[in-house]
Phi, psi and omega in degrees: 000328180296328180291320180295323179293321179293319180296318179294319179298311180294321177296315178298316179297317179297319179295315180297315179296320178298317178296319179298315180295315180296316179294321178298315179299315182295316180296316182297309182285331175295321178294317179296320179295321178296319178297317179296320179296319179295317179297316179297319179297316179297318180298317180296318179295320178298314179296319180297315179296321179297314180296320177299318179296319179298315180297322178292321182281345181303313180296321179294318179297319178295318180298312183297312181296322179292313181300314180292328177295316179294321176295326177292328175301313179299316180298316181297314180295319180293321183282322185260334185079001179266145175273160179269118186279317182245094187297319183295310181294318181294320179296316179298319178298314180293315182299319185265322188251341181081020180232156172233120185051039178084355180266126179293135181255132184298317183295338183262003179297120182061023181230013178281166177294327177297318176299318179298315180297320179294325176294321177296317179297321177298316178295322180294324178296327177295330179267002182064038178246131178267123181224141180225137174251131172236114182267116183272320185199146175232128181231144176237140184214130177267111185273332172206176185302336184243012183224133177236130177254137176240130177238139180235124176261114182217158174250135178240112179249000000 
């Protein structure tokens, strides 16, 4: 009978130690998984907020580049005395490159839409977010004597 009591004691002890080891393992790795989940959640929220800000600032970037492009048209006409023959192509050149007929415009220095997009890309790189702008088309349209509409067709990845 004494042998059976020792066997039961050792079996019980082995079961208790096994449970302690299994629970310790589960708690340790469960905590690590929770930490990884939290980090992933923070990363997703950061990316979401960044994309929302980019979408909100898109209109502002278009407005600034357009306004300065139109002011550069006035400067170009005043300085050269030449009229702009192809408004759509010239506007797109000024809006994206900061030049009119190959001449760099002072008002567009560091203020083109391309410059704005590059600044956004620089900020995204700091956050380890990959973002790409592909500008498909830029159009300008005068809807009434005092209003000009600018539309930009672009892909944001």
